[in-house]
N, C-alpha and C positions, 0 to 999 in steps of 0.2 A: 345405201351404201350404208354396211353394216362389216362389221367382223365378229364371228365367233369364239376365236379364237385368236392366235399369234400366226395363222395363215394369212393368206391374202384378201384382202375384201371382196364380198360381193353384191355386184350392183341387183339391185330390185330392179325386175322389169314393167311388173303393171305397180305403176305407183300411184294409180286410184286416188289423185290432187283435188284436193274443193278449197274453195276458198283463197285460189289463185292471185296474187299481187305480185306483177314484177317490174322491176325499172331495169332499162338499159343503159348502161352509161358508161365511155368509153371501155367501149369493147367488153365489159364487165356486166353479168344478168344478177341482180338482186332480186332475190325474189321471196315472198313471204307466203307459206301457207300452212296447209294443215293435212294430214293423210291418216290412217288408221295401220298402226303396229304387226296390223295381221291382213295379206292383201291372201291373192287368190294363186300366187304363183309359188313355184319350188325353191324362189333364191330369196324370199322372207324369212322373218325370225316370227315367234309368238311373241307377243306383249308380256309373257309371264316368265322371259328370258333375260337373264343378265348378260350384257353387252360391253366390249371395247367402245368406246365415244372416241371420236377421230377431232380434233380442231383443227380447220385450216387456217394457217397465215395468211397466206397470200393465193389465191386461188390461181388456175390460169385462165390466160383467154379466151372468149369465144370462137370459136373458128366460122366466118360469117359462111363460108358454102359448107362444108360439112355439118354444122350445128352440133361440133362436138368441142367439149373443155380440154385445150391443153394443159400440157402439165403443170402441175404446181410449182409455180417459183419458189418455192420453198414446202418441207416434208411438212406434212398436217403432226400437230403434236397428240399422240395417244395418250387415254387417259390411264392411270398409273395399276388402278383395279377397274374390274366390271362393275356397271351400274344400273340398277333395277330398276326402271321405270314405272312398275307397277307399285312399287314402295310410296311413292310421292302421292298415288292415291289414297291410299289409308293412311297418311299422316296426321295424326288426330292435335285437332287445333286448341291450343291453350294460351289462357288469358289470366292476368292479374287481377281480382276484383280489388278497387279502388274505388272510396266512397266519394261521391261527386259533392262540388262547391266544398271538399276542406284543405285545408289547407296541411299539403303534406310536410310535416317537419322532421319525421324519421323514417329510415326504413320500416318496408311495411312487411311483415308476418303474417300476411292473410294467405293464405294455402290459396295453390292454384287448381283451378276449377275447368274443366274442359268444355266448350263450349259445344253444346248438343244442336246440331241445325232442325228444325221444326221439319217433321216427316212429311209429305205428300203424296198420296196415293192419285193414280190415275185411271180411268175405268176403261179401255182404249180397245176398238174393236178393228180389227185387222181382215182384208180380205183378201185370201189366198187364189192367184188367178191363174196358176197352172197346176192345181189339184184337182179332181173331182169328188164330189159328193157319195160320202159311202156312208149309208141309213147306221152304221155300226160308232160311226161319230159320235152320234147324241147322246152314248151311255156312256160313263164316264170309267166303268170297270169291263173294257174291250181293250183288248190289245192293240186294236188300231187308234183307238182315243189317245193311250199310252205311247203310239209312235209317235204320231202328228205332234204331240204336245213337247215331246221331246226335240222334235225336228223345226217346230218354231222359238222355242226357247234355247237350244244348243246350237254351237257351233260344231261344224260337222267336219271331220279330220279324214280325207282323201290320201290316195299316196302320193297323188301331186300339187295339192291345195288345199287349203281350207276356206269352207265354205260357211258365211256369216250367216248367222241368222240374228234374233230382235236382241239380244242381251247383249252379244259382241257389238254391234250396230250402236246399240244407244250407249252402253258406255262410252265407245270412244270419244263423243262430245261432252254426254254426261258422266261423270266416272261413278259417281255414287247412286245411279238408276239403274235399276231390275228389274226383273221379270218375279215378280212371287206368286204368281196363282194363274193357272186356264181355266176360267173357269165354264167354259164348253165351246161348243163347236155347232154352226147352224148351217143351215143349205143356202147357198147362193153362191156357186160357184164353191169354196167353203170360207162361210164368216168364224171367225176365230174371235171367241171373248176376253179379255185379258187383264189382268192385271198390274201395271209398275208400281213400282214404290220408289220415289226420291227422299232422299237423303242430304242431298247437295247443299252448301249453301247457301247458293241463291235459285233456287227448283224451278224447273221450267216451265213456259206457260205451257195451256193447251196447244195454241197454235204452234208455239216451238216445238214438240213434242211430233205435232201431227204430221210439220212439212220437213220437217229432219227426217222422218220415217219414210216419208215419201220421196224425199231427194236420193234416200240410199237405196230406196225398194226399184227405180230407174236404172242403177247401176250395177245390178246384181247379171250373177251369172246364168250361163242357159239351164246348168243343172238345180239350180240353186231357187229357194221359194221365191215367189212374186209376191213381195207384199204391197198393199195399198191400205194407209190408215183411211177409214170412210167417218170416224167419229172418235174424237178424244177429249174425256169431261175427266176434272181433278176435285178431289175434296181432299181435307186434311184426314190423314192416317191415324184409325181408330188405336189407340192403344189393345193389344190385346193380352194377355197374361198368359202365357200358355204354361201349363206346367209340363216338365219332364217327367218319363215314364219313374225314375228314381225317386222326384218325388213324391209321385203320385203310390208308388211303394211305400215311402217313410210314412205319410201321412194312414193309409191302410195298417199298417202294422204299429201306428200309434193308437190308432181307435181300436183293433183288437185287445190290446194289452191293456188301454185303459178300461175298457168294456170286462176282462179277465180280472181286473182289480176289484170293480167293484162288486163282480158276483160273489168272489172271494171274502169280499169285507161284507157281504153280506151272510155268505154261509155259516162263519165266523161267529159273528153276532146271534146268527140261531142255534148255535152248537152248546153257546156257555147258556143261553136262554133256556136249551134243553136240560142242560146239565143240571141246573138251579132248581130247575121243578123235579127232576127224578130224584135229587139229596132232599130234598123239601119231603115228598112221597114217601120217603124212605124213613123219616123219623115221623110222620104223623101219627104214628099207629103208639109211640110210647107219649101218655097223656103224664105230664111231669109240673104241677103248679108247685116253684119256690116264691119266696118272699126275696125280693130284688129292691133292697132300699127301700122297706116297707111297703112294696107295692107287689102285687101278685105279678107271676111273671108265666106267660103262657105259651110253650113251643110253638105248637099247633097255629095260635094267633100272630106269631111272628113269620111262617110259614105260607101263609094265607097274604100274609101284606107283601114279603116277596113274590110269591107269585101273582097277586095283581098286579104287580110294579112289573115284572118279567113279562106278563100279555098284554099292558098296554104298549110297551118300549119294544114289544116285536112285531 
């Protein structure tokens, strides 16, 4: 039951519950269960919406004949504002770094550091039972490949329902696990080879992922994909340094600018060298020997030495 606003709360018809544990005591049912925040009926609400929560104080007794819950003895308390469940999955866990085996005599001034969970990648092979093989699925550049990949990864919105696919299914139990790549499709009904990336603090095991996908695959609506996990292998995710387009552009501009600067410097050096040669050649026709401090001084000899120096340096 949820309330999208201040209107009367709606009841979700298709609960799609799992991990149900109930106790019946003194005319009351105490239930502990898990369910998706998105199901296939029109009265459901999406996980990315914010809702008002109702906190029942004293629930009504269960009618043993009709199996319905009677009116609550006390009115439930509504939340003062909307609550966004999706924000809980993205809350960053922080912890203070305190040295071990040391007596803490004063308040720590060490900065808070975010705890980054170790990423795990899973190579998953899914068999799509209710789709026929199309040879065009073998190429990643075809429209059929792109459509099938989108159908496997994303949830499909329809007029009266939301069809959950792999991303929505896996996030229901492992919030920080998602599909990052569809590698290829192969023949065998249709085999989908994909990669899952998990950043959960406690990454699931191979059997956890496989069993959960197969469990949810049996609860699929007729119009959705019928998936069967045939193989799941995990490996530590490699850190791939992906450069964005603007970073690549900046490196290209920097490289071109540095090249132009080197070329300009080389041209300036050559221009100075040529000007010195021209000046020496212009005065070389004048033969004038004057004593300088008792020694003979030849202008041509000086120009020749300057020309030899500039030729060697250039």
